[in-house]
All heavy atoms as an XYZ file, in Angstrom:
665
protein
N      78.719    -68.411     20.724
C      79.215    -67.257     21.550
C      79.456    -67.686     22.958
O      79.052    -68.833     23.436
N      80.120    -66.878     23.723
C      80.535    -67.210     25.137
C      79.280    -67.296     26.005
O      79.367    -67.987     27.046
C      81.435    -66.065     25.548
C      81.141    -64.968     24.633
C      80.603    -65.553     23.272
N      78.204    -66.773     25.682
C      77.075    -66.817     26.530
C      76.161    -67.952     26.242
O      75.136    -68.200     26.956
C      76.212    -65.480     26.314
C      75.802    -65.257     24.925
O      76.463    -65.667     23.963
O      74.741    -64.570     24.641
N      76.479    -68.816     25.345
C      75.715    -70.091     25.049
C      76.031    -71.192     25.941
O      77.289    -71.447     26.126
C      75.900    -70.417     23.608
C      75.335    -69.406     22.536
C      75.587    -69.717     21.223
N      74.794    -70.821     20.861
C      74.817    -71.565     19.825
N      75.727    -71.262     18.861
N      74.074    -72.675     19.574
N      75.115    -71.880     26.466
C      75.422    -73.068     27.325
C      75.770    -74.306     26.439
O      75.448    -74.272     25.210
C      74.106    -73.364     28.101
O      73.145    -73.894     27.302
N      76.351    -75.257     26.964
C      76.740    -76.366     26.281
C      75.504    -77.163     25.781
O      75.494    -77.768     24.731
C      77.585    -77.405     27.155
C      78.139    -78.539     26.267
C      76.854    -78.029     28.334
C      79.140    -78.128     25.272
N      74.419    -77.144     26.593
C      73.144    -77.768     26.135
C      72.576    -77.107     24.935
O      72.110    -77.818     24.024
C      72.170    -77.698     27.386
C      72.409    -78.532     28.515
C      73.417    -77.889     29.389
O      73.700    -76.668     29.310
O      73.966    -78.644     30.274
N      72.663    -75.800     24.767
C      72.226    -75.074     23.586
C      73.060    -75.529     22.395
O      72.530    -75.669     21.250
C      72.293    -73.528     23.842
O      71.416    -73.261     24.970
C      71.813    -72.773     22.611
N      74.393    -75.514     22.565
C      75.306    -75.855     21.437
C      74.995    -77.286     21.030
O      74.888    -77.541     19.755
C      76.740    -75.768     21.876
C      77.617    -76.259     20.825
C      77.034    -74.275     22.118
N      74.855    -78.206     21.916
C      74.529    -79.579     21.551
C      73.131    -79.741     20.874
O      72.977    -80.534     19.899
C      74.566    -80.501     22.787
C      75.980    -80.700     23.433
C      75.882    -81.497     24.682
C      76.858    -81.332     22.422
N      72.100    -78.932     21.423
C      70.804    -79.031     20.633
C      70.951    -78.480     19.263
O      70.368    -79.158     18.349
C      69.791    -78.168     21.483
N      71.728    -77.423     19.060
C      71.905    -76.909     17.743
C      72.610    -77.827     16.835
O      72.303    -78.046     15.677
C      72.702    -75.631     17.800
C      71.861    -74.480     18.390
O      70.606    -74.545     18.554
O      72.394    -73.384     18.668
N      73.587    -78.562     17.358
C      74.379    -79.531     16.554
C      73.443    -80.721     16.212
O      73.480    -81.113     15.014
C      75.560    -80.038     17.392
N      72.616    -81.107     17.130
C      71.656    -82.182     16.757
C      70.718    -81.809     15.658
O      70.370    -82.540     14.752
C      70.940    -82.596     17.985
O      70.025    -83.680     17.786
N      70.242    -80.569     15.738
C      69.273    -80.045     14.811
C      69.967    -79.951     13.407
O      69.339    -80.288     12.345
C      68.666    -78.728     15.204
C      67.684    -78.822     16.295
C      67.146    -77.467     16.707
O      67.746    -76.455     16.415
N      66.043    -77.440     17.446
N      71.193    -79.476     13.367
C      71.953    -79.389     12.176
C      72.161    -80.752     11.554
O      71.925    -80.952     10.321
C      73.305    -78.694     12.372
C      74.238    -78.529     11.185
C      73.570    -77.572     10.113
C      75.555    -78.050     11.626
N      72.519    -81.733     12.336
C      72.697    -83.039     11.794
C      71.475    -83.720     11.237
O      71.431    -84.346     10.206
C      73.285    -83.998     12.832
C      74.766    -83.775     13.243
C      75.060    -84.621     14.559
C      75.693    -84.122     12.104
N      70.364    -83.418     11.977
C      69.042    -83.937     11.563
C      68.665    -83.291     10.252
O      68.199    -83.962      9.253
C      67.978    -83.644     12.640
O      66.721    -84.047     12.190
N      68.869    -82.010     10.060
C      68.519    -81.343      8.828
C      69.340    -81.798      7.674
O      68.817    -81.938      6.513
N      70.627    -81.973      7.908
C      71.517    -82.468      6.836
C      71.210    -83.823      6.402
O      71.314    -84.206      5.155
C      72.986    -82.277      7.220
C      73.432    -80.851      7.439
S      75.081    -80.752      8.029
C      76.064    -81.573      6.787
N      70.882    -84.709      7.302
C      70.709    -86.147      7.005
C      69.247    -86.497      6.756
O      68.954    -87.624      6.327
C      71.213    -87.006      8.088
O      70.435    -86.791      9.328
N      68.406    -85.608      7.060
C      66.944    -85.888      6.956
C      66.476    -87.021      7.826
O      65.640    -87.782      7.452
C      66.524    -86.001      5.536
C      66.761    -84.719      4.696
C      66.373    -84.930      3.238
N      67.010    -83.872      2.447
C      66.310    -82.882      1.876
N      65.048    -82.874      1.958
N      66.924    -82.027      1.177
N      67.194    -87.114      8.913
C      66.866    -88.277      9.920
C      67.016    -87.726     11.281
O      67.166    -86.492     11.492
N      67.054    -88.603     12.253
C      67.263    -88.156     13.603
C      68.665    -87.756     13.813
O      69.621    -88.351     13.318
C      66.912    -89.375     14.517
N      68.881    -86.703     14.605
C      70.154    -86.162     14.885
C      70.546    -86.560     16.337
O      69.695    -86.400     17.285
N      71.709    -87.166     16.572
C      72.117    -87.493     17.915
C      73.535    -86.968     18.120
O      74.337    -87.142     17.322
C      72.119    -89.107     18.043
C      72.628    -89.421     19.425
C      70.725    -89.652     17.778
N      73.699    -86.398     19.318
C      74.992    -85.856     19.618
C      75.427    -86.480     20.931
O      74.685    -86.433     21.970
C      75.027    -84.283     19.779
C      76.334    -83.789     20.246
C      74.562    -83.716     18.491
N      76.605    -87.106     21.007
C      77.141    -87.642     22.186
C      78.375    -86.975     22.564
O      79.152    -86.526     21.707
C      77.420    -89.191     21.976
C      76.263    -90.085     21.477
C      76.818    -91.452     21.134
C      75.262    -90.132     22.584
N      78.561    -86.800     23.919
C      79.734    -86.132     24.383
C      80.391    -87.050     25.432
O      79.773    -87.910     26.019
C      79.565    -84.825     24.929
O      78.706    -84.962     26.159
C      78.842    -83.851     24.005
N      81.674    -86.886     25.640
C      82.308    -87.533     26.682
C      82.643    -86.575     27.827
O      82.648    -85.317     27.582
C      83.630    -88.201     26.125
O      84.516    -87.266     25.821
N      82.952    -87.155     28.908
C      83.267    -86.238     30.170
C      84.775    -85.953     30.095
O      85.275    -85.302     31.052
C      82.886    -86.986     31.454
C      81.425    -87.171     31.521
C      80.650    -85.967     31.992
C      79.238    -86.318     32.171
N      78.419    -85.267     32.467
N      85.443    -86.356     29.174
C      86.952    -86.113     29.003
C      87.307    -84.681     28.854
O      86.648    -83.988     28.131
C      87.489    -86.994     27.852
O      88.851    -86.661     27.674
N      88.328    -84.311     29.559
C      88.939    -82.970     29.420
C      90.269    -83.141     28.794
O      91.287    -82.540     29.345
C      88.904    -82.176     30.721
C      87.551    -81.818     31.212
O      86.742    -81.494     30.370
N      87.387    -81.777     32.516
N      90.442    -83.856     27.791
C      91.738    -84.178     27.156
C      92.313    -82.838     26.633
O      91.585    -82.008     26.189
C      91.584    -85.257     26.099
N      93.560    -82.764     26.742
C      94.327    -81.589     26.289
C      94.544    -81.664     24.807
O      94.808    -82.711     24.248
C      95.690    -81.383     26.982
C      95.524    -81.178     28.395
C      96.896    -81.122     29.065
N      96.817    -80.876     30.464
C      97.019    -79.600     30.988
N      97.437    -78.623     30.270
N      96.974    -79.435     32.298
N      94.383    -80.527     24.144
C      94.517    -80.417     22.677
C      96.000    -80.493     22.291
O      96.830    -79.842     22.888
C      93.886    -79.160     22.245
C      93.594    -78.942     20.771
C      92.759    -80.031     20.223
C      93.043    -77.617     20.424
N      96.213    -81.326     21.240
C      97.647    -81.508     20.761
C      97.825    -80.815     19.417
O      98.865    -80.263     19.029
C      97.935    -82.880     20.723
C      99.352    -83.273     20.160
C      99.446    -84.812     20.110
C     100.763    -85.231     19.513
N     100.898    -86.647     19.434
N      96.743    -80.932     18.546
C      96.951    -80.495     17.219
C      95.623    -80.044     16.576
O      94.542    -80.746     16.770
C      97.577    -81.601     16.310
C      97.930    -81.192     14.875
N      99.058    -80.418     14.570
C      97.296    -81.510     13.795
C      99.038    -80.253     13.256
N      98.062    -80.858     12.704
N      95.668    -79.082     15.668
C      94.395    -78.612     14.943
C      94.789    -78.495     13.519
O      95.869    -77.938     13.116
C      93.926    -77.219     15.508
C      92.841    -76.719     14.597
C      93.644    -77.210     16.947
N      93.937    -79.039     12.615
C      94.246    -78.911     11.183
C      92.926    -78.540     10.454
O      91.811    -79.052     10.811
C      94.646    -80.240     10.642
C      95.161    -80.321      9.299
C      96.578    -79.682      9.113
O      97.388    -79.800     10.115
O      96.821    -79.128      8.094
N      93.063    -77.568      9.489
C      91.869    -77.158      8.689
C      92.097    -77.761      7.287
O      93.132    -77.658      6.748
C      91.810    -75.653      8.574
C      91.505    -74.995      9.854
C      92.505    -74.587     10.714
C      90.186    -74.816     10.289
C      92.231    -73.976     11.930
C      89.836    -74.184     11.496
C      90.854    -73.810     12.295
N      90.992    -78.376      6.694
C      91.007    -78.956      5.340
C      89.725    -78.398      4.565
O      88.665    -78.682      5.031
C      91.044    -80.487      5.390
C      91.080    -81.043      3.967
C      92.163    -80.988      6.207
N      89.985    -77.694      3.519
C      88.874    -77.218      2.740
C      88.199    -78.459      2.063
O      88.819    -79.267      1.491
C      89.297    -76.289      1.658
C      88.146    -75.714      0.855
C      88.569    -74.878     -0.368
N      89.605    -73.860     -0.044
C      89.274    -72.628      0.339
N      88.039    -72.259      0.454
N      90.196    -71.770      0.643
N      86.819    -78.537      2.220
C      86.057    -79.624      1.672
C      85.104    -79.097      0.609
O      84.659    -79.800     -0.259
C      85.355    -80.459      2.659
C      84.470    -79.580      3.513
C      86.409    -81.213      3.463
C      83.544    -80.420      4.438
N      84.767    -77.840      0.628
C      83.881    -77.093     -0.308
C      84.348    -75.717     -0.371
O      85.008    -75.197      0.601
C      82.450    -77.214      0.067
C      81.863    -78.595      0.048
C      80.427    -78.691      0.442
O      79.734    -77.567      0.529
O      79.830    -79.741      0.558
N      83.934    -74.858     -1.311
C      84.394    -73.519     -1.292
C      84.015    -72.704     -0.082
O      84.728    -71.770      0.263
C      83.643    -72.929     -2.586
C      83.403    -74.139     -3.493
C      83.181    -75.249     -2.561
N      82.869    -73.155      0.591
C      82.490    -72.349      1.788
C      82.537    -73.282      3.006
O      81.888    -72.808      3.963
C      81.119    -71.728      1.499
C      81.108    -70.726      0.445
C      79.778    -70.185      0.147
O      78.828    -70.250      0.975
O      79.592    -69.400     -0.934
N      83.149    -74.346      2.986
C      83.166    -75.249      4.130
C      84.590    -75.817      4.330
O      85.246    -76.157      3.370
C      82.174    -76.414      4.106
C      80.793    -75.899      4.098
C      79.835    -77.106      4.047
C      78.401    -76.662      4.094
N      77.495    -77.811      3.989
N      85.013    -75.985      5.675
C      86.249    -76.653      5.893
C      86.055    -77.710      7.029
O      85.151    -77.524      7.811
C      87.230    -75.618      6.374
N      86.825    -78.673      6.964
C      86.883    -79.745      8.012
C      87.912    -79.328      8.992
O      89.055    -79.015      8.640
C      87.173    -81.115      7.439
C      87.275    -82.221      8.431
C      85.983    -82.580      9.031
C      87.898    -83.428      7.714
N      87.564    -79.354     10.284
C      88.534    -78.972     11.390
C      88.821    -80.338     12.029
O      87.909    -81.014     12.529
C      88.027    -77.992     12.350
C      89.145    -77.664     13.388
C      87.562    -76.703     11.659
N      90.056    -80.687     12.044
C      90.465    -81.907     12.716
C      91.137    -81.589     14.059
O      92.187    -80.865     14.000
C      91.391    -82.821     11.916
C      91.822    -84.110     12.614
C      90.778    -83.138     10.495
N      90.563    -82.079     15.189
C      91.177    -81.776     16.447
C      91.720    -83.011     17.089
O      91.030    -83.988     17.191
C      90.017    -81.192     17.388
C      89.255    -80.088     16.933
C      88.026    -79.825     17.679
C      90.185    -78.740     16.964
N      93.022    -83.059     17.403
C      93.639    -84.163     18.002
C      94.094    -83.831     19.429
O      94.767    -82.864     19.667
C      94.870    -84.610     17.115
C      95.527    -85.850     17.709
C      94.544    -84.806     15.626
N      93.665    -84.690     20.367
C      94.038    -84.514     21.753
C      95.332    -85.297     22.042
O      95.703    -86.180     21.330
C      92.894    -84.907     22.632
O      92.754    -86.375     22.582
N      95.908    -84.919     23.208
C      97.165    -85.626     23.642
C      96.933    -87.072     23.884
O      97.957    -87.836     23.771
C      97.717    -84.930     24.842
C      98.315    -83.526     24.546
C      98.936    -82.899     25.742
O      98.665    -83.289     26.908
O      99.716    -81.850     25.599
N      95.746    -87.486     24.218
C      95.501    -88.903     24.476
C      95.122    -89.664     23.217
O      94.703    -90.785     23.267
C      94.452    -89.146     25.585
C      93.174    -88.616     25.198
O      92.890    -88.113     24.111
O      92.239    -88.767     26.020
N      95.183    -89.014     22.025
C      94.948    -89.689     20.761
C      93.527    -89.546     20.209
O      93.222    -90.132     19.175
N      92.629    -88.970     20.994
C      91.225    -88.805     20.536
C      91.284    -87.831     19.328
O      92.042    -86.821     19.331
C      90.352    -88.179     21.644
C      90.066    -89.131     22.793
C      89.215    -88.543     23.784
O      88.209    -87.922     23.405
N      89.511    -88.656     25.111
N      90.430    -88.116     18.283
C      90.300    -87.250     17.210
C      88.844    -86.904     17.005
O      87.922    -87.709     17.010
C      90.736    -88.025     15.911
C      90.578    -87.114     14.688
C      92.250    -88.450     16.074
N      88.587    -85.587     16.828
C      87.282    -85.072     16.546
C      87.303    -84.270     15.286
O      88.284    -83.601     14.978
C      86.810    -84.146     17.741
C      86.499    -84.831     18.957
C      85.944    -83.885     19.964
O      85.084    -83.050     19.653
O      86.347    -84.079     21.200
N      86.261    -84.410     14.525
C      86.127    -83.635     13.220
C      84.929    -82.783     13.341
O      83.904    -83.258     13.736
C      85.917    -84.653     12.078
C      87.107    -85.576     11.924
O      88.289    -85.108     11.926
N      86.842    -86.870     11.789
N      85.088    -81.556     12.775
C      83.951    -80.585     12.796
C      83.977    -79.946     11.416
O      85.016    -79.638     10.892
C      84.166    -79.521     13.868
C      84.407    -79.992     15.295
C      83.170    -80.546     15.889
N      83.398    -81.187     17.094
C      83.450    -80.621     18.358
N      83.198    -79.378     18.427
N      83.625    -81.369     19.421
N      82.812    -79.626     10.895
C      82.740    -78.925      9.634
C      82.316    -77.543     10.053
O      81.368    -77.236     10.869
C      81.644    -79.473      8.707
C      82.216    -80.886      8.299
C      81.488    -78.616      7.465
C      81.242    -81.667      7.416
N      83.019    -76.532      9.527
C      82.873    -75.099      9.909
C      82.660    -74.288      8.549
O      83.246    -74.668      7.536
C      83.983    -74.503     10.705
C      84.065    -75.171     12.083
C      85.302    -74.624     10.025
N      81.892    -73.269      8.616
C      81.816    -72.347      7.407
C      83.061    -71.483      7.256
O      83.635    -71.159      8.329
C      80.505    -71.561      7.803
C      80.442    -71.521      9.241
C      81.025    -72.825      9.706
N      83.381    -71.264      6.077
C      84.523    -70.334      5.800
C      84.034    -69.341      4.691
O      83.108    -69.600      4.019
C      85.806    -71.044      5.376
C      85.587    -71.893      4.122
C      86.369    -71.913      6.498
C      86.846    -72.604      3.603
N      84.824    -68.317      4.605
C      84.476    -67.262      3.643
C      84.766    -67.740      2.259
O      85.905    -68.358      1.980
C      85.216    -65.948      3.862
C      84.850    -65.230      5.176
C      85.650    -63.985      5.374
O      86.682    -63.758      4.651
N      85.239    -63.195      6.267
N      83.882    -67.511      1.226
C      84.218    -67.947     -0.146
C      85.506    -67.197     -0.652
O      85.642    -66.096     -0.279
C      82.962    -67.517     -0.922
C      81.955    -66.984      0.070
C      82.696    -66.835      1.323
N      86.341    -67.835     -1.286
C      87.534    -67.253     -1.855
C      88.711    -67.230     -0.969
O      89.744    -66.638     -1.180
N      88.541    -67.760      0.358
C      89.631    -67.805      1.276
C      90.773    -68.662      0.713
O      90.532    -69.711      0.307
C      89.074    -68.401      2.592
C      89.998    -68.375      3.788
C      90.113    -66.922      4.246
C      89.476    -69.283      4.855
N      91.974    -68.110      0.662
C      93.023    -68.823      0.058
C      93.481    -69.964      0.860
O      93.375    -69.897      2.127
C      94.118    -67.743     -0.095
C      93.815    -66.748      0.852
C      92.351    -66.736      1.007
N      93.933    -71.067      0.360
C      94.378    -72.234      1.120
C      95.431    -71.871      2.108
O      95.569    -72.381      3.246
C      95.049    -73.123      0.043
C      94.313    -72.737     -1.229
C      94.040    -71.232     -1.076
N      96.312    -70.783      1.779
C      97.347    -70.378      2.758
C      96.772    -69.871      4.023
O      97.396    -69.999      5.076
C      98.233    -69.415      2.092
O      97.471    -68.237      1.744
N      95.528    -69.286      4.000
C      94.830    -68.803      5.205
C      94.520    -69.918      6.155
O      94.555    -69.830      7.410
C      93.657    -67.997      4.856
N      94.099    -71.095      5.588
C      93.780    -72.289      6.418
C      95.091    -72.774      7.088
O      95.056    -73.112      8.270
C      93.105    -73.296      5.613
C      91.755    -72.958      5.086
C      91.197    -74.067      4.210
C      90.766    -72.613      6.185
N      96.165    -72.839      6.318
C      97.467    -73.261      6.869
C      97.860    -72.343      7.891
O      98.368    -72.729      9.015
C      98.480    -73.367      5.743
C      99.908    -73.712      6.376
C      98.146    -74.498      4.709
N      97.815    -71.028      7.692
C      98.197    -69.994      8.754
C      97.354    -70.106      9.944
O      97.874    -70.048     11.071
C      98.040    -68.604      8.095
C      98.521    -67.535      8.882
C      98.474    -66.145      8.220
O      98.504    -66.172      6.948
O      98.375    -65.187      8.881
N      96.045    -70.386      9.859
C      95.229    -70.531     11.012
C      95.660    -71.734     11.734
O      95.673    -71.734     13.011
C      93.810    -70.632     10.552
N      95.886    -72.865     11.140
C      96.446    -74.114     11.854
C      97.716    -73.824     12.518
O      97.785    -74.169     13.751
C      96.651    -75.217     10.844
O      95.360    -75.660     10.200
N      98.574    -73.194     11.837
C      99.899    -72.875     12.503
C      99.746    -72.002     13.729
O     100.427    -72.236     14.770
C     100.859    -72.239     11.513
C     101.294    -73.240     10.412
O     101.136    -74.449     10.675
N     101.808    -72.709      9.309
N      98.877    -70.985     13.608
C      98.700    -70.031     14.691
C      98.115    -70.706     15.875
O      98.593    -70.629     17.011
C      97.770    -68.888     14.274
C      97.344    -67.943     15.329
C      98.142    -66.843     15.544
C      96.221    -68.098     16.108
C      97.866    -65.998     16.539
C      95.893    -67.196     17.112
C      96.704    -66.165     17.317
N      97.030    -71.572     15.655
C      96.477    -72.187     16.801
C      97.406    -73.303     17.462
O      97.495    -73.396     18.635
C      95.173    -72.943     16.372
C      94.049    -71.942     15.959
C      92.851    -72.714     15.411
C      93.587    -71.181     17.223
N      98.044    -74.020     16.550
C      98.995    -75.041     17.094
C     100.052    -74.436     17.910
O     100.542    -75.045     18.917
C      99.565    -75.954     15.937
C      98.571    -76.858     15.417
O      97.703    -77.412     16.115
N      98.448    -76.988     14.137
N     100.586    -73.266     17.542
C     101.620    -72.581     18.338
C     101.172    -72.073     19.648
O     101.978    -71.869     20.563
C     102.198    -71.476     17.419
N      99.866    -71.823     19.781
C      99.406    -71.069     20.960
C      98.461    -71.870     21.919
O      98.364    -71.393     23.086
C      98.661    -69.819     20.516
C      99.671    -68.799     20.060
C      99.037    -67.603     19.412
N     100.037    -66.637     18.939
C     100.803    -66.744     17.946
N     100.781    -67.843     17.112
N     101.655    -65.828     17.605
N      97.769    -72.866     21.404
C      96.794    -73.529     22.315
C      97.211    -74.875     22.744
O      96.388    -75.614     23.309
C      95.401    -73.453     21.693
C      95.335    -74.324     20.430
C      94.912    -72.106     21.563
C      93.913    -74.486     19.882
N      98.296    -75.296     22.355
C      98.722    -76.737     22.789
C      98.563    -76.890     24.239
O      99.089    -76.152     25.049
C     100.156    -77.021     22.354
C     100.585    -78.373     22.800
C     101.895    -78.720     22.197
N     101.562    -79.304     20.852
C     102.253    -80.050     20.180
N     103.553    -80.216     20.464
N     101.894    -80.475     19.032
N      97.855    -77.918     24.689
C      97.540    -78.226     26.019
C      96.560    -77.287     26.686
O      96.291    -77.420     27.717
């Protein structure tokens, strides 16, 4: 949510990674404020999608996000198209 600090988000990400891998979770960030160039959603499980974020300087970040079960593939394409049309840069 908008009221969460970056430190809280990073701590949550580290705990999630630790829980999934049953090992130590480490999250690293860069100080870069690269502009976003492209967003792509790829379903990897019925309730999970991979989000690929590509910045204008060529950096690529991958995130796994929850999605609603039964969400049609066209909804992921539509979401990608919507974001790519509106948030470039």
